[in-house]
All heavy atoms as an XYZ file, in Angstrom:
873
protein
N     -18.917     11.481      6.642
C     -18.235     11.939      5.385
C     -17.124     10.904      5.047
O     -16.310     10.584      5.900
C     -17.648     13.285      5.616
C     -16.935     13.875      4.436
S     -16.424     15.514      4.755
C     -14.657     15.345      4.500
N     -17.135     10.439      3.840
C     -16.102      9.495      3.391
C     -14.838     10.271      2.995
O     -14.910     11.258      2.301
C     -16.597      8.639      2.281
C     -17.650      7.673      2.645
S     -17.870      6.326      1.477
C     -18.667      7.139      0.139
N     -13.725      9.778      3.487
C     -12.476     10.429      3.188
C     -11.793      9.789      1.999
O     -11.654      8.534      1.928
C     -11.545     10.332      4.401
C     -10.149     10.880      4.170
C      -9.165     10.529      5.243
O      -9.572     10.144      6.347
N      -7.932     10.622      4.952
N     -11.422     10.582      1.026
C     -10.624     10.109     -0.076
C      -9.178     10.367      0.239
O      -8.800     11.493      0.594
C     -11.042     10.788     -1.401
C     -12.549     10.554     -1.703
C     -10.167     10.380     -2.576
C     -12.900      9.089     -1.852
N      -8.355      9.375      0.116
C      -6.949      9.482      0.465
C      -6.138      9.979     -0.704
O      -6.332      9.544     -1.830
C      -6.435      8.116      0.923
C      -7.144      7.648      2.188
C      -4.906      8.184      1.206
C      -6.838      6.205      2.601
N      -5.247     10.893     -0.465
C      -4.358     11.444     -1.478
C      -2.970     10.799     -1.214
O      -2.490     10.785     -0.054
C      -4.297     12.960     -1.315
C      -3.446     13.625     -2.379
O      -2.458     13.041     -2.848
O      -3.780     14.773     -2.729
N      -2.337     10.335     -2.270
C      -1.004      9.688     -2.142
C      -0.019     10.614     -1.477
O       0.889     10.174     -0.732
C      -0.488      9.180     -3.488
C       0.728      8.255     -3.334
C      -0.207     10.340     -4.458
C       0.459      6.949     -2.677
N      -0.131     11.982     -1.699
C       0.775     12.929     -1.107
C       0.713     12.883      0.417
O       1.747     13.049      1.086
C       0.482     14.330     -1.604
C       0.775     14.532     -3.091
C       0.453     15.930     -3.492
C       0.058     15.951     -4.956
N      -0.807     16.989     -5.362
N      -0.451     12.639      1.010
C      -0.605     12.545      2.461
C       0.206     11.372      2.955
O       0.952     11.482      3.932
C      -2.061     12.308      2.843
C      -3.012     13.431      2.549
C      -4.447     12.981      2.779
O      -4.961     12.134      2.083
N      -5.064     13.573      3.803
N       0.108     10.215      2.281
C       0.785      9.028      2.687
C       2.295      9.230      2.554
O       3.078      8.908      3.483
C       0.333      7.821      1.872
C      -1.164      7.522      2.191
C       1.183      6.562      2.139
C      -1.798      6.529      1.270
N       2.752      9.686      1.443
C       4.196      9.892      1.167
C       4.786     10.825      2.247
O       5.889     10.550      2.764
C       4.457     10.406     -0.249
C       5.915     10.828     -0.449
C       4.066      9.351     -1.268
N       4.095     11.890      2.570
C       4.550     12.824      3.597
C       4.742     12.161      4.928
O       5.785     12.327      5.573
C       3.556     13.987      3.705
O       3.948     14.840      4.749
N       3.788     11.313      5.304
C       3.916     10.597      6.606
C       4.999      9.599      6.573
O       5.779      9.425      7.526
C       2.559      9.934      6.942
C       1.470     10.906      7.314
C       0.117     10.180      7.399
C       1.743     11.651      8.639
N       5.154      8.838      5.447
C       6.194      7.842      5.330
C       7.559      8.486      5.390
O       8.460      8.035      6.123
C       6.016      7.028      4.014
C       7.253      6.202      3.700
C       4.774      6.128      4.131
N       7.739      9.593      4.684
C       9.045     10.296      4.721
C       9.391     10.850      6.103
O      10.532     11.008      6.414
C       9.085     11.375      3.620
C       9.199     10.798      2.261
C       9.321     11.837      1.229
C       9.543     11.212     -0.164
N       9.719     12.170     -1.245
N       8.327     11.134      6.888
C       8.506     11.609      8.250
C       8.623     10.440      9.232
O       8.658     10.667     10.451
C       7.368     12.575      8.648
N       8.615      9.224      8.758
C       8.686      7.981      9.563
C       7.503      7.881     10.485
O       7.609      7.310     11.599
C      10.002      7.920     10.341
O      11.070      7.837      9.477
N       6.384      8.411     10.093
C       5.153      8.273     10.909
C       4.352      7.092     10.380
O       3.335      7.221      9.727
C       4.335      9.559     10.831
C       5.007     10.726     11.529
C       4.174     11.948     11.507
C       4.856     13.066     12.266
N       4.046     14.283     12.265
N       4.939      5.916     10.651
C       4.443      4.649     10.125
C       4.151      3.699     11.263
O       4.966      3.538     12.165
C       5.463      3.954      9.186
C       5.912      4.942      8.087
C       4.935      2.671      8.633
C       7.082      4.455      7.281
N       2.982      3.099     11.220
C       2.680      1.987     12.112
C       2.783      0.696     11.283
O       2.037      0.507     10.326
C       1.241      2.108     12.666
C       0.745      0.921     13.467
C       1.602      0.732     14.717
C      -0.707      1.087     13.803
N       3.771     -0.137     11.642
C       3.976     -1.423     10.983
C       3.127     -2.473     11.717
O       3.403     -2.770     12.857
C       5.421     -1.830     11.007
C       6.317     -0.903     10.221
C       6.966      0.175     10.717
C       6.604     -0.958      8.848
N       7.673      0.816      9.690
C       7.469      0.097      8.538
C       6.237     -1.840      7.814
C       7.969      0.349      7.261
C       6.717     -1.644      6.545
C       7.578     -0.558      6.270
N       2.039     -2.920     11.104
C       1.184     -3.926     11.761
C       1.949     -5.241     11.857
O       2.852     -5.543     11.064
C      -0.121     -4.117     10.992
O       0.192     -4.648      9.720
C      -0.917     -2.820     10.870
N       1.484     -6.070     12.787
C       2.071     -7.396     12.940
C       1.785     -8.221     11.628
O       2.652     -8.941     11.198
C       1.469     -8.106     14.140
C       2.077     -9.430     14.374
C       1.513    -10.154     15.581
O       0.837     -9.534     16.425
O       1.770    -11.365     15.727
N       0.646     -7.981     11.072
C       0.262     -8.686      9.822
C       1.306     -8.420      8.734
O       1.723     -9.326      8.043
C      -1.128     -8.300      9.398
C      -1.566     -8.924      8.136
N      -2.079    -10.230      8.112
C      -1.542     -8.523      6.848
C      -2.378    -10.537      6.833
N      -2.053     -9.523      6.071
N       1.616     -7.152      8.502
C       2.535     -6.828      7.409
C       3.954     -7.330      7.724
O       4.671     -7.777      6.831
C       2.562     -5.310      7.052
C       3.411     -4.503      8.026
C       3.085     -5.154      5.641
N       4.340     -7.371      8.978
C       5.662     -7.924      9.344
C       5.733     -9.390      8.957
O       6.740     -9.841      8.412
C       5.901     -7.755     10.844
N       4.651    -10.101      9.212
C       4.590    -11.525      8.826
C       4.646    -11.683      7.323
O       5.378    -12.497      6.773
C       3.367    -12.194      9.403
C       3.450    -12.266     10.964
C       3.095    -13.580      8.824
C       2.145    -12.594     11.665
N       3.860    -10.883      6.617
C       3.800    -10.975      5.175
C       5.137    -10.612      4.499
O       5.526    -11.198      3.512
C       2.692    -10.074      4.594
C       1.283    -10.562      5.035
C       1.021    -11.979      4.583
N      -0.291    -12.394      5.071
C      -0.459    -13.320      6.023
N       0.549    -13.869      6.647
N      -1.666    -13.650      6.392
N       5.813     -9.619      5.045
C       7.158     -9.280      4.502
C       8.091    -10.459      4.568
O       8.760    -10.756      3.603
C       7.747     -8.077      5.289
C       7.137     -6.713      4.964
C       7.548     -5.682      6.048
C       7.533     -6.228      3.596
N       8.087    -11.134      5.713
C       8.978    -12.300      5.869
C       8.530    -13.436      4.944
O       9.330    -14.004      4.227
C       8.950    -12.792      7.328
C       9.852    -12.004      8.252
C      10.000    -12.684      9.599
N       8.754    -12.978     10.306
C       8.110    -12.137     11.077
N       8.569    -10.918     11.272
N       7.010    -12.499     11.672
N       7.221    -13.748      4.945
C       6.689    -14.871      4.136
C       6.977    -14.652      2.660
O       7.244    -15.588      1.928
C       5.170    -14.960      4.280
C       4.714    -15.624      5.541
C       3.180    -15.659      5.635
O       2.509    -15.048      4.794
O       2.752    -16.268      6.585
N       6.860    -13.413      2.207
C       6.916    -13.140      0.786
C       8.321    -12.606      0.330
O       8.482    -12.194     -0.791
C       5.845    -12.135      0.413
C       4.430    -12.759      0.665
C       3.326    -11.814      0.600
N       2.071    -12.562      0.865
C       0.937    -12.012      1.292
N       0.875    -10.715      1.504
N      -0.133    -12.749      1.522
N       9.225    -12.619      1.326
C      10.612    -12.175      1.039
C      10.650    -10.760      0.408
O      11.333    -10.552     -0.604
C      11.315    -13.199      0.146
C      12.821    -13.012      0.238
O      13.346    -12.559      1.229
N      13.499    -13.394     -0.822
N       9.879     -9.880      1.021
C       9.850     -8.476      0.538
C      10.572     -7.624      1.578
O      10.316     -7.743      2.798
C       8.419     -7.993      0.370
C       7.688     -8.842     -0.681
C       8.393     -6.530     -0.005
C       6.194     -8.601     -0.743
N      11.466     -6.758      1.122
C      12.227     -5.867      2.045
C      11.418     -4.639      2.370
O      10.720     -4.109      1.492
C      13.534     -5.503      1.371
C      14.436     -6.653      1.109
C      15.731     -6.202      0.418
C      16.601     -7.365      0.174
N      16.964     -7.568     -1.196
N      11.597     -4.164      3.621
C      10.891     -2.933      4.030
C      11.283     -1.764      3.063
O      10.452     -0.952      2.728
C      11.242     -2.536      5.440
C      10.414     -3.276      6.479
C      10.679     -2.709      7.853
N       9.945     -3.515      8.833
C       9.482     -3.053      9.974
N       9.725     -1.796     10.323
N       8.841     -3.847     10.770
N      12.589     -1.747      2.665
C      13.032     -0.669      1.792
C      12.285     -0.690      0.455
O      11.946      0.370     -0.114
C      14.528     -0.784      1.532
N      11.988     -1.867     -0.044
C      11.194     -2.001     -1.300
C       9.759     -1.557     -1.065
O       9.142     -0.884     -1.952
C      11.250     -3.414     -1.825
C      12.508     -3.693     -2.599
O      13.119     -2.747     -3.213
O      12.960     -4.885     -2.650
N       9.203     -1.895      0.052
C       7.829     -1.450      0.375
C       7.770      0.086      0.423
O       6.919      0.694     -0.141
C       7.358     -2.085      1.673
C       5.924     -1.777      2.047
C       5.396     -2.905      2.884
C       5.776     -0.517      2.821
N       8.749      0.678      1.110
C       8.805      2.159      1.218
C       8.962      2.790     -0.133
O       8.282      3.766     -0.497
C       9.976      2.608      2.160
C       9.728      2.116      3.578
C      10.172      4.107      2.094
C       8.570      2.776      4.332
N       9.859      2.221     -0.959
C      10.060      2.728     -2.334
C       8.797      2.636     -3.136
O       8.425      3.599     -3.847
C      11.189      1.920     -2.980
C      11.578      2.454     -4.309
N      11.027      1.969     -5.483
C      12.470      3.396     -4.718
C      11.565      2.610     -6.530
N      12.442      3.464     -6.095
N       8.109      1.558     -3.007
C       6.812      1.349     -3.675
C       5.796      2.426     -3.292
O       5.179      3.045     -4.156
C       6.277     -0.037     -3.310
S       4.571     -0.333     -3.786
N       5.640      2.666     -1.995
C       4.655      3.654     -1.485
C       5.042      5.034     -1.981
O       4.183      5.809     -2.433
C       4.540      3.561      0.013
C       3.711      4.711      0.562
C       3.898      2.226      0.394
N       6.298      5.387     -1.823
C       6.746      6.774     -2.149
C       6.694      7.088     -3.632
O       6.703      8.248     -4.025
C       8.102      7.031     -1.570
S       8.111      7.145      0.247
N       6.712      6.060     -4.463
C       6.726      6.248     -5.908
C       5.534      5.654     -6.592
O       5.469      5.642     -7.836
C       8.001      5.671     -6.500
C       9.248      6.366     -5.969
O       9.559      7.475     -6.383
N       9.969      5.732     -5.053
N       4.594      5.166     -5.819
C       3.430      4.495     -6.377
C       2.223      5.384     -6.586
O       2.289      6.598     -6.434
N       1.107      4.695     -6.902
C      -0.156      5.423     -7.114
C      -1.271      4.634     -6.470
O      -1.231      3.414     -6.375
C      -0.447      5.670     -8.597
C      -0.692      4.405     -9.417
C      -1.024      4.732    -10.834
C      -1.347      3.461    -11.614
N      -1.734      3.716    -12.957
N      -2.275      5.343     -5.984
C      -3.432      4.674     -5.424
C      -4.331      4.163     -6.559
O      -4.688      4.906     -7.470
C      -4.219      5.692     -4.547
C      -3.373      6.095     -3.342
C      -5.563      5.077     -4.085
C      -3.940      7.220     -2.493
N      -4.656      2.861     -6.435
C      -5.498      2.275     -7.491
C      -6.871      1.844     -7.008
O      -7.771      1.616     -7.786
C      -4.816      1.076     -8.171
C      -4.428     -0.030     -7.164
C      -3.572      1.547     -8.956
C      -3.928     -1.289     -7.811
N      -7.022      1.763     -5.698
C      -8.340      1.498     -5.086
C      -8.446      2.239     -3.734
O      -7.451      2.344     -3.036
C      -8.585     -0.019     -4.836
C      -8.722     -0.817     -6.113
C      -9.019     -2.295     -5.846
O      -9.040     -2.746     -4.693
O      -9.177     -3.012     -6.843
N      -9.646      2.752     -3.459
C      -9.906      3.423     -2.180
C     -10.904      2.604     -1.391
O     -11.847      2.069     -1.984
C     -10.494      4.813     -2.460
C      -9.645      5.767     -3.175
C      -8.828      6.680     -2.274
O      -9.019      6.694     -1.048
N      -7.939      7.485     -2.854
N     -10.684      2.525     -0.080
C     -11.591      1.808      0.853
C     -12.016      2.802      1.955
O     -11.539      2.674      3.068
C     -10.943      0.565      1.402
C     -10.200     -0.274      0.372
C      -8.889     -0.551      0.469
C     -10.917     -0.818     -0.721
C      -8.206     -1.336     -0.450
C     -10.275     -1.618     -1.677
C      -8.912     -1.839     -1.545
O      -8.279     -2.637     -2.438
N     -12.813      3.791      1.645
C     -13.148      4.864      2.582
C     -13.914      4.404      3.843
O     -13.873      5.065      4.847
C     -13.974      5.860      1.763
C     -14.494      5.056      0.607
C     -13.511      3.990      0.351
N     -14.566      3.241      3.786
C     -15.371      2.809      4.920
C     -14.606      1.829      5.818
O     -15.149      1.300      6.790
C     -16.690      2.165      4.498
O     -16.410      1.079      3.601
C     -17.524      3.197      3.747
N     -13.313      1.546      5.498
C     -12.519      0.648      6.346
C     -12.378      1.205      7.740
O     -12.379      2.430      7.953
C     -11.111      0.406      5.789
C     -11.073     -0.719      4.739
O     -12.119     -1.273      4.468
O      -9.949     -0.997      4.257
N     -12.302      0.309      8.723
C     -12.095      0.727     10.100
C     -10.806      0.127     10.652
O     -10.395     -0.928     10.186
C     -13.271      0.281     10.980
O     -13.402     -1.139     10.915
C     -14.544      1.002     10.605
N     -10.141      0.757     11.557
C     -10.527      2.027     12.189
C     -10.274      3.249     11.378
O     -10.725      4.352     11.714
C      -9.643      2.062     13.483
C      -8.390      1.321     13.062
C      -8.869      0.292     12.102
N      -9.537      3.139     10.252
C      -9.279      4.310      9.384
C      -9.522      3.921      7.906
O      -9.388      2.780      7.541
C      -7.775      4.725      9.517
C      -7.394      4.997     10.928
C      -6.454      4.148     11.563
C      -7.924      6.066     11.675
C      -6.101      4.376     12.889
C      -7.543      6.282     12.947
C      -6.634      5.467     13.583
O      -6.279      5.694     14.863
N      -9.845      4.934      7.104
C      -9.941      4.661      5.669
C      -8.632      4.118      5.182
O      -7.558      4.428      5.729
C     -10.227      6.054      5.070
C     -10.681      6.884      6.213
C     -10.069      6.307      7.437
N      -8.693      3.293      4.144
C      -7.466      2.746      3.589
C      -7.510      2.732      2.085
O      -8.508      3.119      1.468
C      -7.214      1.333      4.095
O      -8.166      0.430      3.655
N      -6.370      2.323      1.480
C      -6.276      2.351      0.045
C      -5.289      1.273     -0.377
O      -4.479      0.794      0.439
C      -5.875      3.730     -0.495
S      -4.260      4.231      0.034
N      -5.370      0.925     -1.691
C      -4.397      0.001     -2.291
C      -3.485      0.784     -3.183
O      -3.933      1.525     -4.043
C      -5.151     -1.078     -3.073
C      -4.292     -2.071     -3.856
C      -3.460     -2.913     -2.868
C      -5.188     -2.964     -4.692
N      -2.179      0.643     -2.958
C      -1.161      1.344     -3.722
C      -0.471      0.344     -4.637
O      -0.079     -0.748     -4.200
C      -0.162      2.038     -2.818
C      -0.849      3.101     -1.965
C       0.999      2.623     -3.606
C       0.030      3.704     -0.871
N      -0.320      0.738     -5.886
C       0.519      0.003     -6.852
C       1.826      0.717     -6.987
O       1.838      1.924     -7.240
C      -0.126     -0.127     -8.211
C       0.766     -0.598     -9.361
C       1.231     -2.026     -9.152
C       0.061     -0.467    -10.695
N       2.896      0.018     -6.776
C       4.222      0.583     -6.961
C       5.172     -0.506     -7.365
O       4.797     -1.668     -7.589
N       6.477     -0.163     -7.483
C       7.445     -1.094     -7.942
C       8.652     -1.072     -6.992
O       8.944     -0.016     -6.433
C       7.889     -0.748     -9.397
C       6.734     -0.969    -10.336
C       5.815      0.006    -10.552
C       6.577     -2.174    -10.959
C       4.722     -0.170    -11.416
C       5.536     -2.401    -11.822
C       4.577     -1.374    -12.058
N       9.269     -2.223     -6.829
C      10.492     -2.286     -6.044
C      11.610     -1.624     -6.787
O      11.496     -1.251     -7.953
C      10.865     -3.787     -5.768
O      11.264     -4.357     -7.024
C       9.748     -4.582     -5.170
N      12.771     -1.529     -6.103
C      13.932     -0.938     -6.774
C      14.380     -1.788     -7.937
O      15.049     -1.283     -8.831
C      15.017     -0.745     -5.719
C      14.594      0.272     -4.692
C      15.429      0.289     -3.418
O      16.155     -0.651     -3.137
N      15.311      1.389     -2.651
N      13.991     -3.042     -7.992
C      14.295     -3.932     -9.111
C      13.157     -3.996    -10.123
O      13.077     -4.918    -10.935
C      14.637     -5.372     -8.624
C      15.937     -5.413     -7.874
O      16.842     -4.656     -8.155
N      16.002     -6.282     -6.893
N      12.208     -3.071     -9.959
C      11.063     -2.924    -10.899
C      10.075     -4.119    -10.860
O       9.473     -4.417    -11.853
C      11.583     -2.665    -12.334
C      10.551     -1.869    -13.100
O       9.868     -1.004    -12.592
N      10.472     -2.157    -14.404
N       9.935     -4.702     -9.721
C       8.919     -5.761     -9.516
C       7.673     -5.088     -8.984
O       7.778     -4.283     -8.038
C       9.421     -6.856     -8.550
C      10.623     -7.578     -9.004
C      11.216     -8.477     -7.920
O      10.611     -8.588     -6.832
O      12.296     -9.003     -8.134
N       6.495     -5.423     -9.476
C       5.291     -4.798     -8.978
C       4.938     -5.247     -7.535
O       5.150     -6.377     -7.179
C       4.186     -5.241     -9.985
C       4.716     -6.531    -10.535
C       6.212     -6.400    -10.517
N       4.433     -4.313     -6.748
C       3.959     -4.573     -5.426
C       2.625     -3.891     -5.182
O       2.421     -2.805     -5.732
C       4.935     -4.069     -4.361
C       6.176     -4.818     -4.008
C       6.942     -4.104     -2.925
C       5.851     -6.266     -3.578
N       1.783     -4.528     -4.404
C       0.576     -3.878     -3.910
C       0.744     -3.723     -2.418
O       1.179     -4.667     -1.758
C      -0.642     -4.760     -4.166
C      -1.168     -4.672     -5.594
N      -2.115     -5.479     -6.058
C      -0.818     -3.828     -6.590
C      -2.399     -5.167     -7.329
N      -1.641     -4.170     -7.700
N       0.430     -2.539     -1.907
C       0.530     -2.272     -0.474
C      -0.816     -1.653     -0.071
O      -1.314     -0.697     -0.677
C       1.668     -1.233     -0.168
C       1.763     -1.003      1.338
C       2.979     -1.733     -0.707
N      -1.395     -2.203      1.007
C      -2.603     -1.647      1.607
C      -2.203     -0.762      2.787
O      -1.469     -1.228      3.667
C      -3.624     -2.712      2.032
C      -4.834     -2.095      2.660
C      -4.001     -3.593      0.858
N      -2.650      0.493      2.748
C      -2.252      1.453      3.776
C      -3.513      2.105      4.337
O      -4.433      2.519      3.598
C      -1.394      2.577      3.151
C      -1.069      3.652      4.166
C      -0.107      2.014      2.575
N      -3.602      2.150      5.684
C      -4.662      2.880      6.383
C      -4.142      4.264      6.721
O      -2.929      4.416      6.962
N      -4.995      5.246      6.824
C      -4.549      6.596      7.034
C      -5.373      7.277      8.133
O      -6.536      7.502      7.957
C      -4.590      7.425      5.768
C      -4.069      8.824      5.827
C      -2.574      8.849      6.095
C      -4.371      9.582      4.570
N      -4.692      7.580      9.247
C      -5.249      8.471     10.268
C      -4.688      9.835      9.910
O      -3.511     10.150     10.183
C      -4.762      8.028     11.623
C      -5.367      8.913     12.739
O      -5.930      9.942     12.485
N      -5.174      8.491     14.005
N      -5.462     10.642      9.245
C      -5.050     11.885      8.574
C      -4.023     12.665      9.345
O      -4.226     13.056     10.509
C      -6.236     12.757      8.226
C      -5.835     14.017      7.490
C      -7.261     12.018      7.420
N      -2.913     12.928      8.696
C      -1.822     13.795      9.200
C      -1.264     13.343     10.513
O      -0.550     14.065     11.200
C      -2.291     15.249      9.266
C      -2.676     15.772      7.900
O      -2.074     15.475      6.900
N      -3.699     16.565      7.880
N      -1.545     12.096     10.947
C      -0.974     11.576     12.188
C      -0.079     10.418     11.906
O       1.076     10.404     12.310
C      -2.122     11.198     13.173
C      -1.541     10.619     14.433
C      -3.015     12.392     13.484
N      -0.599      9.376     11.312
C       0.193      8.182     11.031
C      -0.445      7.388      9.913
O      -1.641      7.442      9.651
C       0.263      7.314     12.293
C       1.405      6.340     12.241
C      -1.061      6.659     12.623
C       1.831      5.768     13.596
N       0.411      6.682      9.156
C      -0.143      5.714      8.182
C       0.209      4.359      8.692
O       1.262      4.075      9.213
C       0.362      5.972      6.773
S       2.034      5.583      6.467
N      -0.734      3.502      8.534
C      -0.663      2.112      8.996
C      -0.438      1.221      7.785
O      -1.292      1.182      6.894
C      -1.915      1.771      9.746
O      -1.922      0.409     10.146
N       0.727      0.567      7.743
C       0.972     -0.361      6.634
C       0.290     -1.684      7.004
O       0.683     -2.348      7.957
C       2.471     -0.599      6.415
C       3.198      0.738      6.285
C       2.707     -1.484      5.236
C       2.890      1.557      5.054
N      -0.731     -2.071      6.277
C      -1.570     -3.197      6.649
C      -1.056     -4.518      6.025
O      -0.914     -5.526      6.686
C      -3.020     -2.913      6.232
C      -3.521     -1.705      7.026
C      -3.898     -4.130      6.467
C      -4.811     -1.062      6.487
N      -0.794     -4.514      4.737
C      -0.277     -5.706      4.083
C       0.467     -5.342      2.787
O       0.359     -4.215      2.299
C      -1.410     -6.755      3.825
O      -0.790     -8.004      3.578
C      -2.291     -6.369      2.647
N       1.181     -6.295      2.295
C       1.929     -6.146      1.040
C       1.964     -7.476      0.320
O       2.033     -8.522      0.952
C       3.334     -5.591      1.298
C       4.158     -6.559      2.178
C       4.125     -5.299     -0.009
N       1.903     -7.428     -0.993
C       2.003     -8.686     -1.783
C       2.399     -8.363     -3.201
O       2.252     -7.221     -3.686
C       0.659     -9.439     -1.743
C      -0.534     -8.686     -2.288
C      -0.905     -8.770     -3.600
C      -1.295     -7.864     -1.427
C      -2.002     -8.085     -4.122
C      -2.405     -7.194     -1.917
C      -2.733     -7.299     -3.267
O      -3.837     -6.615     -3.742
N       2.869     -9.388     -3.895
C       3.124     -9.343     -5.312
C       1.827     -9.649     -6.004
O       1.218    -10.694     -5.764
C       4.180    -10.378     -5.717
C       5.528    -10.156     -5.109
N       6.431     -9.208     -5.583
C       6.128    -10.726     -4.041
C       7.531     -9.255     -4.822
N       7.346    -10.152     -3.908
N       1.285     -8.724     -6.832
C       0.002     -8.984     -7.442
C       0.079    -10.203     -8.396
O       1.067    -10.416     -9.057
C      -0.260     -7.714     -8.236
C       1.028     -6.976     -8.315
C       1.906     -7.437     -7.178
N      -1.012    -10.961     -8.356
C      -1.153    -12.183     -9.155
C      -1.627    -11.818    -10.549
O      -2.685    -11.200    -10.745
C      -2.176    -13.076     -8.495
C      -2.402    -14.397     -9.179
O      -2.034    -14.549    -10.358
O      -3.019    -15.298     -8.557
N      -0.815    -12.142    -11.572
C      -1.186    -11.758    -12.958
C      -2.495    -12.406    -13.395
O      -3.111    -11.996    -14.378
C      -0.027    -12.081    -13.909
C       0.355    -13.514    -13.975
C       1.598    -13.705    -14.861
C       2.047    -15.121    -14.797
N       3.410    -15.292    -15.209
N      -2.925    -13.473    -12.720
C      -4.196    -14.105    -13.057
C      -5.383    -13.352    -12.493
O      -6.521    -13.562    -12.936
C      -4.241    -15.531    -12.536
C      -3.203    -16.438    -13.228
O      -2.997    -16.330    -14.438
N      -2.496    -17.264    -12.462
N      -5.150    -12.493    -11.530
C      -6.263    -11.727    -10.929
C      -6.216    -10.241    -11.296
O      -7.221     -9.527    -11.030
C      -6.160    -11.845     -9.412
C      -6.382    -13.296     -8.951
C      -6.316    -13.465     -7.446
N      -7.424    -12.713     -6.865
C      -7.470    -12.352     -5.601
N      -6.474    -12.619     -4.787
N      -8.511    -11.667     -5.142
N      -5.133     -9.766    -11.891
C      -4.974     -8.356    -12.238
C      -4.652     -8.217    -13.726
O      -3.994     -9.028    -14.316
C      -3.875     -7.729    -11.368
C      -4.260     -7.670     -9.905
C      -4.063     -8.646     -9.002
C      -4.914     -6.638     -9.291
N      -4.564     -8.248     -7.793
C      -5.087     -7.021     -7.912
C      -5.366     -5.378     -9.671
C      -5.686     -6.191     -6.971
C      -5.985     -4.544     -8.710
C      -6.124     -4.973     -7.403
N      -5.156     -7.107    -14.287
C      -4.842     -6.760    -15.671
C      -3.296     -6.610    -15.791
O      -2.585     -6.517    -14.809
C      -5.546     -5.490    -16.088
C      -7.010     -5.544    -16.048
C      -7.658     -6.367    -17.160
O      -6.964     -6.675    -18.130
O      -8.821     -6.769    -16.983
N      -2.815     -6.558    -17.030
C      -1.385     -6.506    -17.330
C      -0.593     -5.504    -16.473
O       0.489     -5.780    -15.990
C      -1.167     -6.272    -18.806
C       0.250     -6.101    -19.186
N       1.160     -7.139    -19.144
C       0.952     -4.990    -19.511
C       2.353     -6.686    -19.500
N       2.256     -5.410    -19.720
N      -1.138     -4.316    -16.311
C      -0.410     -3.272    -15.598
C      -0.619     -3.337    -14.066
O      -0.091     -2.516    -13.342
C      -0.835     -1.883    -16.062
N      -1.352     -4.338    -13.602
C      -1.583     -4.575    -12.137
C      -2.353     -3.475    -11.467
O      -2.323     -3.360    -10.231
C      -0.277     -4.867    -11.416
C       0.509     -5.988    -11.939
C       1.648     -5.833    -12.687
C       0.015     -7.315    -11.746
C       2.374     -6.891    -13.212
C       0.722     -8.413    -12.299
C       1.878     -8.183    -13.008
N      -3.044     -2.625    -12.220
C      -3.819     -1.544    -11.604
C      -5.308     -1.736    -11.644
O      -6.014     -0.941    -11.048
C      -3.422     -0.206    -12.278
O      -3.783     -0.222    -13.654
N      -5.759     -2.818    -12.304
C      -7.180     -3.044    -12.363
C      -7.430     -4.561    -12.244
O      -6.765     -5.356    -12.911
C      -7.728     -2.546    -13.713
C      -9.261     -2.660    -13.829
C      -9.740     -2.115    -15.135
C     -11.213     -2.291    -15.168
N     -11.746     -2.625    -16.484
N      -8.384     -4.898    -11.389
C      -8.713     -6.352    -11.212
C      -9.401     -6.849    -12.503
O     -10.139     -6.137    -13.136
C      -9.705     -6.480    -10.069
C      -9.103     -6.145     -8.700
C     -10.165     -6.292     -7.599
N      -9.733     -5.674     -6.378
C      -9.085     -6.304     -5.397
N      -8.812     -7.563     -5.581
N      -8.672     -5.673     -4.318
N      -9.109     -8.100    -12.764
C      -9.804     -8.777    -13.895
C     -11.214     -9.069    -13.525
O     -11.494     -9.320    -12.341
C      -9.072    -10.047    -14.275
C      -7.753     -9.840    -14.952
C      -7.119    -11.172    -15.406
C      -5.841    -10.937    -16.166
N      -5.214    -12.176    -16.552
N     -12.127     -9.022    -14.457
C     -13.494     -9.368    -14.194
C     -13.611    -10.862    -13.928
O     -12.901    -11.666    -14.509
C     -14.407     -9.032    -15.397
C     -14.493     -7.520    -15.601
O     -14.336     -6.752    -14.604
O     -14.732     -7.102    -16.743
N     -14.563    -11.175    -13.020
C     -14.815    -12.586    -12.763
C     -13.915    -13.146    -11.767
O     -13.824    -14.061    -11.184
């Protein structure tokens, strides 16, 4: 059965500090000069724009949100239901690859 992730599940886990910070995201935060606080703000106030139900070891999704300075961020989060959310990666969406609102990939 494919699991569809609800943003409320993720926000609840994040607010409870049930977060696994992957080594990959730690590197990307440093490389891209993104603060953890901005990532958390993005997740807690964002929306899911893509679902990846067959990802392993847990289903994951792509969240679009904004930093406290209103800069767009994309965050990929894996979800082990009601146990922990795994922050996989974070990046500033590329306007050449995403539509104006950064919620839909451009064709081609």
